[in-house]
All heavy atoms as TSV, in Angstrom:
chain	resi	resn	atom	element	x	y	z
A	1	MET	N	N	44.695	54.261	-53.178
A	1	MET	CA	C	45.453	54.347	-54.411
A	1	MET	C	C	45.755	55.806	-54.724
A	1	MET	O	O	44.940	56.677	-54.504
A	1	MET	CB	C	44.669	53.754	-55.563
A	1	MET	CG	C	44.535	52.251	-55.525
A	1	MET	SD	S	46.109	51.509	-55.781
A	1	MET	CE	C	45.967	50.890	-57.390
A	2	GLN	N	N	46.894	56.002	-55.289
A	2	GLN	CA	C	47.299	57.318	-55.753
A	2	GLN	C	C	47.739	57.217	-57.199
A	2	GLN	O	O	48.099	56.136	-57.676
A	2	GLN	CB	C	48.449	57.852	-54.901
A	2	GLN	CG	C	48.079	58.118	-53.462
A	2	GLN	CD	C	49.283	58.626	-52.671
A	2	GLN	OE1	O	50.386	58.668	-53.166
A	2	GLN	NE2	N	49.036	59.010	-51.440
A	3	ASP	N	N	47.719	58.347	-57.902
A	3	ASP	CA	C	48.207	58.362	-59.274
A	3	ASP	C	C	49.681	57.998	-59.284
A	3	ASP	O	O	50.437	58.370	-58.391
A	3	ASP	CB	C	48.025	59.744	-59.897
A	3	ASP	CG	C	46.565	60.068	-60.156
A	3	ASP	OD1	O	45.755	59.120	-60.214
A	3	ASP	OD2	O	46.251	61.253	-60.296
A	4	GLY	N	N	50.076	57.273	-60.307
A	4	GLY	CA	C	51.480	56.921	-60.432
A	4	GLY	C	C	51.669	55.653	-61.238
A	4	GLY	O	O	50.715	55.063	-61.741
A	5	ASP	N	N	52.911	55.226	-61.363
A	5	ASP	CA	C	53.249	53.991	-62.061
A	5	ASP	C	C	53.353	52.871	-61.050
A	5	ASP	O	O	53.975	53.023	-59.999
A	5	ASP	CB	C	54.576	54.141	-62.798
A	5	ASP	CG	C	54.506	55.164	-63.912
A	5	ASP	OD1	O	53.413	55.333	-64.486
A	5	ASP	OD2	O	55.537	55.782	-64.200
A	6	TYR	N	N	52.766	51.733	-61.374
A	6	TYR	CA	C	52.793	50.580	-60.487
A	6	TYR	C	C	53.330	49.382	-61.240
A	6	TYR	O	O	53.103	49.234	-62.430
A	6	TYR	CB	C	51.386	50.262	-59.968
A	6	TYR	CG	C	50.832	51.328	-59.050
A	6	TYR	CD1	C	50.084	52.383	-59.549
A	6	TYR	CD2	C	51.074	51.273	-57.690
A	6	TYR	CE1	C	49.586	53.364	-58.722
A	6	TYR	CE2	C	50.579	52.248	-56.845
A	6	TYR	CZ	C	49.835	53.290	-57.363
A	6	TYR	OH	O	49.347	54.264	-56.533
A	7	ARG	N	N	54.059	48.528	-60.531
A	7	ARG	CA	C	54.574	47.293	-61.105
A	7	ARG	C	C	54.180	46.139	-60.214
A	7	ARG	O	O	54.091	46.282	-58.999
A	7	ARG	CB	C	56.084	47.346	-61.229
A	7	ARG	CG	C	56.531	48.384	-62.208
A	7	ARG	CD	C	57.997	48.353	-62.396
A	7	ARG	NE	N	58.353	49.432	-63.325
A	7	ARG	CZ	C	59.564	49.910	-63.445
A	7	ARG	NH1	N	60.531	49.422	-62.732
A	7	ARG	NH2	N	59.789	50.869	-64.309
A	8	MET	N	N	53.954	44.990	-60.832
A	8	MET	CA	C	53.580	43.818	-60.072
A	8	MET	C	C	54.496	42.672	-60.497
A	8	MET	O	O	54.752	42.474	-61.685
A	8	MET	CB	C	52.124	43.453	-60.351
A	8	MET	CG	C	51.663	42.252	-59.588
A	8	MET	SD	S	49.910	41.923	-59.792
A	8	MET	CE	C	49.814	41.527	-61.502
A	9	VAL	N	N	54.988	41.925	-59.533
A	9	VAL	CA	C	55.840	40.774	-59.809
A	9	VAL	C	C	55.049	39.525	-59.461
A	9	VAL	O	O	54.482	39.414	-58.385
A	9	VAL	CB	C	57.135	40.835	-58.973
A	9	VAL	CG1	C	57.969	39.585	-59.196
A	9	VAL	CG2	C	57.925	42.082	-59.315
A	10	VAL	N	N	55.025	38.572	-60.396
A	10	VAL	CA	C	54.324	37.309	-60.177
A	10	VAL	C	C	55.364	36.199	-60.286
A	10	VAL	O	O	56.071	36.112	-61.282
A	10	VAL	CB	C	53.202	37.109	-61.219
A	10	VAL	CG1	C	52.500	35.795	-60.988
A	10	VAL	CG2	C	52.230	38.263	-61.188
A	11	MET	N	N	55.432	35.369	-59.252
A	11	MET	CA	C	56.388	34.265	-59.287
A	11	MET	C	C	55.929	33.154	-58.353
A	11	MET	O	O	55.045	33.352	-57.523
A	11	MET	CB	C	57.784	34.738	-58.898
A	11	MET	CG	C	57.881	35.344	-57.513
A	11	MET	SD	S	59.472	36.025	-57.118
A	11	MET	CE	C	60.441	34.565	-56.868
A	12	ASN	N	N	56.506	31.982	-58.518
A	12	ASN	CA	C	56.227	30.874	-57.630
A	12	ASN	C	C	56.853	31.136	-56.266
A	12	ASN	O	O	57.898	31.785	-56.148
A	12	ASN	CB	C	56.796	29.572	-58.195
A	12	ASN	CG	C	55.995	29.063	-59.369
A	12	ASN	OD1	O	54.803	29.297	-59.456
A	12	ASN	ND2	N	56.654	28.371	-60.287
A	13	ALA	N	N	56.228	30.597	-55.235
A	13	ALA	CA	C	56.767	30.764	-53.887
A	13	ALA	C	C	58.140	30.106	-53.751
A	13	ALA	O	O	58.997	30.594	-53.018
A	13	ALA	CB	C	55.800	30.194	-52.863
A	14	ASP	N	N	58.375	28.998	-54.504
A	14	ASP	CA	C	59.663	28.314	-54.409
A	14	ASP	C	C	60.672	28.817	-55.442
A	14	ASP	O	O	61.792	28.336	-55.515
A	14	ASP	CB	C	59.477	26.804	-54.555
A	14	ASP	CG	C	58.936	26.406	-55.925
A	14	ASP	OD1	O	58.648	27.295	-56.740
A	14	ASP	OD2	O	58.796	25.189	-56.152
A	15	GLY	N	N	60.286	29.790	-56.264
A	15	GLY	CA	C	61.192	30.355	-57.255
A	15	GLY	C	C	61.320	29.512	-58.511
A	15	GLY	O	O	62.203	29.738	-59.325
A	16	GLY	N	N	60.427	28.521	-58.693
A	16	GLY	CA	C	60.467	27.665	-59.872
A	16	GLY	C	C	60.152	28.431	-61.143
A	16	GLY	O	O	59.543	29.504	-61.107
A	17	PRO	N	N	60.529	27.883	-62.302
A	17	PRO	CA	C	60.390	28.617	-63.557
A	17	PRO	C	C	58.966	28.652	-64.129
A	17	PRO	O	O	58.656	29.523	-64.914
A	17	PRO	CB	C	61.331	27.880	-64.508
A	17	PRO	CG	C	61.396	26.494	-63.971
A	17	PRO	CD	C	61.261	26.634	-62.475
A	18	GLU	N	N	58.107	27.702	-63.791
A	18	GLU	CA	C	56.773	27.664	-64.387
A	18	GLU	C	C	55.724	28.171	-63.394
A	18	GLU	O	O	55.761	27.850	-62.216
A	18	GLU	CB	C	56.422	26.240	-64.791
A	18	GLU	CG	C	57.318	25.715	-65.889
A	18	GLU	CD	C	56.927	24.313	-66.294
A	18	GLU	OE1	O	55.768	23.925	-66.055
A	18	GLU	OE2	O	57.776	23.611	-66.851
A	19	PHE	N	N	54.803	28.958	-63.887
A	19	PHE	CA	C	53.701	29.426	-63.051
A	19	PHE	C	C	52.512	29.751	-63.941
A	19	PHE	O	O	52.655	29.980	-65.135
A	19	PHE	CB	C	54.094	30.641	-62.206
A	19	PHE	CG	C	54.361	31.880	-63.012
A	19	PHE	CD1	C	53.340	32.779	-63.269
A	19	PHE	CD2	C	55.602	32.137	-63.520
A	19	PHE	CE1	C	53.571	33.917	-64.018
A	19	PHE	CE2	C	55.843	33.272	-64.272
A	19	PHE	CZ	C	54.832	34.162	-64.519
A	20	ILE	N	N	51.347	29.752	-63.342
A	20	ILE	CA	C	50.107	30.126	-64.028
A	20	ILE	C	C	49.530	31.310	-63.270
A	20	ILE	O	O	49.435	31.296	-62.044
A	20	ILE	CB	C	49.099	28.965	-64.056
A	20	ILE	CG1	C	49.682	27.801	-64.877
A	20	ILE	CG2	C	47.778	29.419	-64.641
A	20	ILE	CD1	C	48.831	26.559	-64.843
A	21	SER	N	N	49.155	32.318	-63.995
A	21	SER	CA	C	48.682	33.548	-63.355
A	21	SER	C	C	47.396	34.023	-64.023
A	21	SER	O	O	47.234	33.913	-65.235
A	21	SER	CB	C	49.763	34.614	-63.478
A	21	SER	OG	O	49.273	35.846	-63.040
A	22	THR	N	N	46.501	34.561	-63.227
A	22	THR	CA	C	45.295	35.204	-63.730
A	22	THR	C	C	45.259	36.610	-63.152
A	22	THR	O	O	45.399	36.793	-61.946
A	22	THR	CB	C	44.035	34.435	-63.298
A	22	THR	OG1	O	44.117	33.110	-63.796
A	22	THR	CG2	C	42.793	35.109	-63.841
A	23	LEU	N	N	45.099	37.581	-64.012
A	23	LEU	CA	C	45.121	38.967	-63.577
A	23	LEU	C	C	43.841	39.647	-64.037
A	23	LEU	O	O	43.431	39.498	-65.183
A	23	LEU	CB	C	46.331	39.699	-64.170
A	23	LEU	CG	C	46.417	41.193	-63.939
A	23	LEU	CD1	C	46.660	41.477	-62.464
A	23	LEU	CD2	C	47.517	41.786	-64.780
A	24	ARG	N	N	43.232	40.359	-63.139
A	24	ARG	CA	C	42.069	41.180	-63.485
A	24	ARG	C	C	42.407	42.620	-63.136
A	24	ARG	O	O	42.900	42.890	-62.042
A	24	ARG	CB	C	40.838	40.737	-62.719
A	24	ARG	CG	C	40.336	39.400	-63.148
A	24	ARG	CD	C	39.061	39.064	-62.459
A	24	ARG	NE	N	38.646	37.722	-62.829
A	24	ARG	CZ	C	37.514	37.196	-62.493
A	24	ARG	NH1	N	36.651	37.877	-61.763
A	24	ARG	NH2	N	37.205	35.981	-62.868
A	25	LEU	N	N	42.107	43.502	-64.055
A	25	LEU	CA	C	42.422	44.907	-63.866
A	25	LEU	C	C	41.174	45.720	-64.147
A	25	LEU	O	O	40.489	45.491	-65.145
A	25	LEU	CB	C	43.550	45.331	-64.816
A	25	LEU	CG	C	43.955	46.783	-64.806
A	25	LEU	CD1	C	44.600	47.124	-63.476
A	25	LEU	CD2	C	44.898	47.067	-65.935
A	26	GLY	N	N	40.871	46.634	-63.274
A	26	GLY	CA	C	39.724	47.507	-63.476
A	26	GLY	C	C	40.135	48.961	-63.389
A	26	GLY	O	O	40.968	49.334	-62.583
A	27	VAL	N	N	39.574	49.759	-64.260
A	27	VAL	CA	C	39.870	51.191	-64.281
A	27	VAL	C	C	38.556	51.944	-64.242
A	27	VAL	O	O	37.632	51.642	-64.986
A	27	VAL	CB	C	40.658	51.579	-65.548
A	27	VAL	CG1	C	40.915	53.067	-65.587
A	27	VAL	CG2	C	41.953	50.808	-65.635
A	28	THR	N	N	38.479	52.906	-63.378
A	28	THR	CA	C	37.300	53.760	-63.293
A	28	THR	C	C	37.668	55.143	-63.823
A	28	THR	O	O	38.594	55.770	-63.325
A	28	THR	CB	C	36.813	53.870	-61.832
A	28	THR	OG1	O	36.537	52.568	-61.347
A	28	THR	CG2	C	35.571	54.725	-61.750
A	29	VAL	N	N	36.944	55.561	-64.839
A	29	VAL	CA	C	37.180	56.882	-65.419
A	29	VAL	C	C	36.022	57.774	-65.006
A	29	VAL	O	O	34.882	57.550	-65.417
A	29	VAL	CB	C	37.274	56.808	-66.951
A	29	VAL	CG1	C	37.494	58.184	-67.545
A	29	VAL	CG2	C	38.359	55.845	-67.383
A	30	PRO	N	N	36.297	58.766	-64.167
A	30	PRO	CA	C	35.211	59.645	-63.748
A	30	PRO	C	C	34.675	60.447	-64.939
A	30	PRO	O	O	35.425	60.885	-65.792
A	30	PRO	CB	C	35.855	60.563	-62.708
A	30	PRO	CG	C	37.308	60.411	-62.857
A	30	PRO	CD	C	37.571	59.133	-63.582
A	31	ASN	N	N	33.365	60.581	-64.987
A	31	ASN	CA	C	32.678	61.351	-66.036
A	31	ASN	C	C	32.907	60.793	-67.430
A	31	ASN	O	O	32.924	61.529	-68.413
A	31	ASN	CB	C	33.095	62.822	-66.000
A	31	ASN	CG	C	32.785	63.470	-64.670
A	31	ASN	OD1	O	31.773	63.163	-64.052
A	31	ASN	ND2	N	33.659	64.338	-64.207
A	32	ALA	N	N	33.070	59.483	-67.554
A	32	ALA	CA	C	33.323	58.880	-68.869
A	32	ALA	C	C	32.115	59.034	-69.792
A	32	ALA	O	O	32.270	59.288	-70.990
A	32	ALA	CB	C	33.693	57.412	-68.719
A	33	PHE	N	N	30.917	58.873	-69.268
A	33	PHE	CA	C	29.721	58.954	-70.116
A	33	PHE	C	C	29.525	60.350	-70.703
A	33	PHE	O	O	29.348	60.485	-71.925
A	33	PHE	CB	C	28.484	58.499	-69.334
A	33	PHE	CG	C	27.249	58.422	-70.170
A	33	PHE	CD1	C	27.107	57.451	-71.138
A	33	PHE	CD2	C	26.230	59.340	-69.998
A	33	PHE	CE1	C	25.968	57.379	-71.925
A	33	PHE	CE2	C	25.094	59.280	-70.775
A	33	PHE	CZ	C	24.963	58.296	-71.745
A	34	PRO	N	N	29.579	61.424	-69.902
A	34	PRO	CA	C	29.428	62.753	-70.513
A	34	PRO	C	C	30.549	63.094	-71.494
A	34	PRO	O	O	30.307	63.734	-72.517
A	34	PRO	CB	C	29.449	63.716	-69.329
A	34	PRO	CG	C	29.194	62.896	-68.126
A	34	PRO	CD	C	29.611	61.507	-68.449
A	35	ILE	N	N	31.754	62.634	-71.207
A	35	ILE	CA	C	32.868	62.895	-72.116
A	35	ILE	C	C	32.634	62.175	-73.443
A	35	ILE	O	O	32.837	62.754	-74.518
A	35	ILE	CB	C	34.207	62.465	-71.478
A	35	ILE	CG1	C	34.546	63.389	-70.309
A	35	ILE	CG2	C	35.334	62.461	-72.507
A	35	ILE	CD1	C	35.707	62.924	-69.461
A	36	SER	N	N	32.181	60.929	-73.385
A	36	SER	CA	C	31.935	60.193	-74.630
A	36	SER	C	C	30.797	60.811	-75.422
A	36	SER	O	O	30.833	60.844	-76.660
A	36	SER	CB	C	31.653	58.722	-74.333
A	36	SER	OG	O	30.485	58.590	-73.560
A	37	LEU	N	N	29.771	61.319	-74.746
A	37	LEU	CA	C	28.682	61.996	-75.454
A	37	LEU	C	C	29.172	63.277	-76.119
A	37	LEU	O	O	28.769	63.591	-77.248
A	37	LEU	CB	C	27.541	62.315	-74.493
A	37	LEU	CG	C	26.669	61.145	-74.072
A	37	LEU	CD1	C	25.585	61.622	-73.104
A	37	LEU	CD2	C	26.048	60.456	-75.260
A	38	ALA	N	N	30.035	64.010	-75.457
A	38	ALA	CA	C	30.582	65.243	-76.044
A	38	ALA	C	C	31.426	64.921	-77.280
A	38	ALA	O	O	31.342	65.618	-78.300
A	38	ALA	CB	C	31.404	65.997	-75.008
A	39	VAL	N	N	32.234	63.874	-77.208
A	39	VAL	CA	C	33.046	63.477	-78.363
A	39	VAL	C	C	32.151	63.028	-79.512
A	39	VAL	O	O	32.384	63.378	-80.671
A	39	VAL	CB	C	34.047	62.371	-77.965
A	39	VAL	CG1	C	34.714	61.764	-79.180
A	39	VAL	CG2	C	35.082	62.907	-76.997
A	40	LEU	N	N	31.111	62.272	-79.206
A	40	LEU	CA	C	30.162	61.828	-80.236
A	40	LEU	C	C	29.463	63.020	-80.884
A	40	LEU	O	O	29.354	63.097	-82.111
A	40	LEU	CB	C	29.136	60.880	-79.633
A	40	LEU	CG	C	28.074	60.337	-80.581
A	40	LEU	CD1	C	28.720	59.495	-81.670
A	40	LEU	CD2	C	27.048	59.528	-79.813
A	41	ALA	N	N	28.996	63.962	-80.085
A	41	ALA	CA	C	28.329	65.149	-80.630
A	41	ALA	C	C	29.293	65.959	-81.495
A	41	ALA	O	O	28.909	66.439	-82.571
A	41	ALA	CB	C	27.782	66.003	-79.490
A	42	GLY	N	N	30.516	66.103	-81.051
A	42	GLY	CA	C	31.507	66.835	-81.845
A	42	GLY	C	C	31.783	66.170	-83.175
A	42	GLY	O	O	31.900	66.837	-84.211
A	43	SER	N	N	31.860	64.837	-83.175
A	43	SER	CA	C	32.114	64.137	-84.435
A	43	SER	C	C	30.927	64.243	-85.380
A	43	SER	O	O	31.109	64.345	-86.595
A	43	SER	CB	C	32.471	62.676	-84.175
A	43	SER	OG	O	31.381	62.009	-83.577
A	44	VAL	N	N	29.716	64.247	-84.846
A	44	VAL	CA	C	28.526	64.427	-85.683
A	44	VAL	C	C	28.528	65.823	-86.306
A	44	VAL	O	O	28.230	65.995	-87.497
A	44	VAL	CB	C	27.234	64.179	-84.869
A	44	VAL	CG1	C	26.004	64.645	-85.620
A	44	VAL	CG2	C	27.116	62.710	-84.511
A	45	ILE	N	N	28.886	66.823	-85.548
A	45	ILE	CA	C	28.945	68.205	-86.057
A	45	ILE	C	C	29.999	68.336	-87.148
A	45	ILE	O	O	29.750	68.918	-88.209
A	45	ILE	CB	C	29.206	69.198	-84.909
A	45	ILE	CG1	C	27.974	69.267	-83.996
A	45	ILE	CG2	C	29.573	70.574	-85.435
A	45	ILE	CD1	C	28.199	70.012	-82.708
A	46	VAL	N	N	31.188	67.773	-86.913
A	46	VAL	CA	C	32.258	67.862	-87.909
A	46	VAL	C	C	31.867	67.109	-89.183
A	46	VAL	O	O	32.104	67.598	-90.301
A	46	VAL	CB	C	33.585	67.316	-87.328
A	46	VAL	CG1	C	34.635	67.130	-88.404
A	46	VAL	CG2	C	34.089	68.240	-86.235
A	47	THR	N	N	31.249	65.950	-89.048
A	47	THR	CA	C	30.803	65.191	-90.215
A	47	THR	C	C	29.730	65.968	-90.983
A	47	THR	O	O	29.753	66.031	-92.217
A	47	THR	CB	C	30.259	63.808	-89.787
A	47	THR	OG1	O	31.285	63.107	-89.090
A	47	THR	CG2	C	29.805	63.006	-90.982
A	48	GLY	N	N	28.800	66.570	-90.266
A	48	GLY	CA	C	27.757	67.377	-90.909
A	48	GLY	C	C	28.343	68.553	-91.670
A	48	GLY	O	O	27.921	68.848	-92.798
A	49	CYS	N	N	29.316	69.220	-91.081
A	49	CYS	CA	C	29.976	70.334	-91.776
A	49	CYS	C	C	30.683	69.860	-93.039
A	49	CYS	O	O	30.636	70.523	-94.074
A	49	CYS	CB	C	30.963	71.027	-90.848
A	49	CYS	SG	S	30.196	71.959	-89.520
A	50	GLY	N	N	31.328	68.703	-92.959
A	50	GLY	CA	C	31.996	68.151	-94.140
A	50	GLY	C	C	31.022	67.832	-95.253
A	50	GLY	O	O	31.286	68.108	-96.423
A	51	VAL	N	N	29.870	67.268	-94.900
A	51	VAL	CA	C	28.848	66.957	-95.899
A	51	VAL	C	C	28.316	68.241	-96.523
A	51	VAL	O	O	28.135	68.329	-97.745
A	51	VAL	CB	C	27.704	66.123	-95.272
A	51	VAL	CG1	C	26.514	66.027	-96.205
A	51	VAL	CG2	C	28.205	64.732	-94.904
A	52	LEU	N	N	28.060	69.256	-95.717
A	52	LEU	CA	C	27.575	70.537	-96.258
A	52	LEU	C	C	28.588	71.161	-97.210
A	52	LEU	O	O	28.216	71.683	-98.271
A	52	LEU	CB	C	27.260	71.505	-95.115
A	52	LEU	CG	C	26.002	71.207	-94.317
A	52	LEU	CD1	C	25.889	72.170	-93.136
A	52	LEU	CD2	C	24.776	71.321	-95.209
A	53	ILE	N	N	29.856	71.114	-96.847
A	53	ILE	CA	C	30.887	71.673	-97.728
A	53	ILE	C	C	30.913	70.920	-99.058
A	53	ILE	O	O	31.020	71.534	-100.133
A	53	ILE	CB	C	32.266	71.630	-97.028
A	53	ILE	CG1	C	32.296	72.646	-95.885
A	53	ILE	CG2	C	33.395	71.887	-98.008
A	53	ILE	CD1	C	33.499	72.527	-94.981
A	54	LEU	N	N	30.805	69.604	-99.006
A	54	LEU	CA	C	30.781	68.824	-100.249
A	54	LEU	C	C	29.561	69.146	-101.101
A	54	LEU	O	O	29.667	69.335	-102.313
A	54	LEU	CB	C	30.804	67.330	-99.926
A	54	LEU	CG	C	32.136	66.744	-99.492
A	54	LEU	CD1	C	31.960	65.311	-99.035
A	54	LEU	CD2	C	33.137	66.814	-100.619
A	55	VAL	N	N	28.389	69.227	-100.479
A	55	VAL	CA	C	27.160	69.491	-101.228
A	55	VAL	C	C	27.204	70.880	-101.858
A	55	VAL	O	O	26.907	71.033	-103.054
A	55	VAL	CB	C	25.929	69.343	-100.307
A	55	VAL	CG1	C	24.684	69.900	-100.966
A	55	VAL	CG2	C	25.731	67.886	-99.926
A	56	PHE	N	N	27.583	71.884	-101.094
A	56	PHE	CA	C	27.633	73.240	-101.644
A	56	PHE	C	C	28.738	73.369	-102.696
A	56	PHE	O	O	28.569	74.053	-103.700
A	56	PHE	CB	C	27.829	74.285	-100.545
A	56	PHE	CG	C	26.596	74.513	-99.726
A	56	PHE	CD1	C	26.647	74.464	-98.351
A	56	PHE	CD2	C	25.376	74.783	-100.326
A	56	PHE	CE1	C	25.519	74.681	-97.584
A	56	PHE	CE2	C	24.237	75.001	-99.580
A	56	PHE	CZ	C	24.310	74.952	-98.203
A	57	GLY	N	N	29.846	72.704	-102.501
A	57	GLY	CA	C	30.928	72.745	-103.486
A	57	GLY	C	C	30.532	72.102	-104.799
A	57	GLY	O	O	30.827	72.624	-105.876
A	58	MET	N	N	29.840	70.972	-104.730
A	58	MET	CA	C	29.415	70.298	-105.952
A	58	MET	C	C	28.317	71.063	-106.666
A	58	MET	O	O	28.292	71.132	-107.900
A	58	MET	CB	C	28.966	68.874	-105.639
A	58	MET	CG	C	30.098	67.981	-105.224
A	58	MET	SD	S	29.594	66.309	-104.917
A	58	MET	CE	C	29.352	65.749	-106.571
A	59	SER	N	N	27.375	71.677	-105.933
A	59	SER	CA	C	26.318	72.448	-106.589
A	59	SER	C	C	26.887	73.705	-107.234
A	59	SER	O	O	26.459	74.114	-108.305
A	59	SER	CB	C	25.223	72.810	-105.582
A	59	SER	OG	O	25.695	73.698	-104.616
A	60	ARG	N	N	27.888	74.314	-106.624
A	60	ARG	CA	C	28.523	75.491	-107.196
A	60	ARG	C	C	29.280	75.119	-108.474
A	60	ARG	O	O	29.279	75.861	-109.458
A	60	ARG	CB	C	29.467	76.116	-106.171
A	60	ARG	CG	C	30.080	77.392	-106.598
A	60	ARG	CD	C	30.894	77.987	-105.489
A	60	ARG	NE	N	31.398	79.271	-105.877
A	60	ARG	CZ	C	32.349	79.905	-105.255
A	60	ARG	NH1	N	32.908	79.378	-104.195
A	60	ARG	NH2	N	32.764	81.081	-105.655
A	61	ARG	N	N	29.906	73.962	-108.439
A	61	ARG	CA	C	30.653	73.500	-109.597
A	61	ARG	C	C	29.716	73.230	-110.769
A	61	ARG	O	O	30.027	73.514	-111.919
A	61	ARG	CB	C	31.420	72.246	-109.221
A	61	ARG	CG	C	32.421	71.808	-110.219
A	61	ARG	CD	C	33.242	70.680	-109.674
A	61	ARG	NE	N	34.297	70.340	-110.589
A	61	ARG	CZ	C	35.074	69.296	-110.459
A	61	ARG	NH1	N	34.926	68.508	-109.440
A	61	ARG	NH2	N	36.001	69.064	-111.333
A	62	ARG	N	N	28.530	72.676	-110.493
A	62	ARG	CA	C	27.556	72.416	-111.563
A	62	ARG	C	C	27.041	73.704	-112.164
A	62	ARG	O	O	26.799	73.801	-113.359
A	62	ARG	CB	C	26.377	71.608	-111.005
A	62	ARG	CG	C	26.704	70.157	-110.806
A	62	ARG	CD	C	25.486	69.398	-110.377
A	62	ARG	NE	N	25.826	68.013	-110.074
A	62	ARG	CZ	C	25.057	67.170	-109.494
A	62	ARG	NH1	N	23.833	67.549	-109.100
A	62	ARG	NH2	N	25.424	65.938	-109.271
A	63	ARG	N	N	26.832	74.717	-111.322
A	63	ARG	CA	C	26.344	76.002	-111.842
A	63	ARG	C	C	27.374	76.679	-112.746
A	63	ARG	O	O	27.026	77.412	-113.652
A	63	ARG	CB	C	25.992	76.943	-110.686
A	63	ARG	CG	C	24.625	76.651	-110.105
A	63	ARG	CD	C	24.248	77.705	-109.097
A	63	ARG	NE	N	24.524	77.112	-107.788
A	63	ARG	CZ	C	24.888	77.754	-106.699
A	63	ARG	NH1	N	25.039	79.052	-106.734
A	63	ARG	NH2	N	25.111	77.145	-105.574
A	64	GLN	N	N	28.645	76.435	-112.499
A	64	GLN	CA	C	29.690	77.035	-113.318
A	64	GLN	C	C	29.926	76.262	-114.608
A	64	GLN	O	O	30.683	76.686	-115.468
A	64	GLN	CB	C	30.995	77.141	-112.526
A	64	GLN	CG	C	30.930	78.131	-111.388
A	64	GLN	CD	C	32.217	78.146	-110.570
A	64	GLN	OE1	O	33.082	77.309	-110.755
A	64	GLN	NE2	N	32.318	79.108	-109.689
A	65	GLY	N	N	29.281	75.096	-114.732
A	65	GLY	CA	C	29.371	74.317	-115.963
A	65	GLY	C	C	30.608	73.439	-116.057
A	65	GLY	O	O	31.047	73.118	-117.147
A	66	ARG	N	N	31.196	73.041	-114.961
A	66	ARG	CA	C	32.385	72.185	-115.004
A	66	ARG	C	C	32.037	70.756	-114.875
A	66	ARG	O	O	31.364	70.169	-114.290
A	66	ARG	CB	C	33.351	72.595	-113.896
A	66	ARG	CG	C	33.940	73.944	-114.159
A	66	ARG	CD	C	34.955	74.246	-113.123
A	66	ARG	NE	N	35.430	75.619	-113.300
A	66	ARG	CZ	C	36.265	76.183	-112.512
A	66	ARG	NH1	N	36.763	75.542	-111.490
A	66	ARG	NH2	N	36.668	77.400	-112.711
C-alpha cells in the first residue's frame, strides 16, 4: 500500500441493480498512543492554567471590594 486516494466499486457480477455488501476497513496510525498521551497532557495543562487564572482573578476582585 502507498499513500493516496483509493476507490472501490461494488457490483453484482451480472450487473443487476440489487446487491448486499459488507465492508471492513482498518487503519493503523503509527505512534497513536504517545500522540494521544501528549494531547491529553496538553489539555490538562491548559485546563489547569484556566482554573488558576479564574481563581486568581476572583480573589483579586474580592480584595478590591467589587
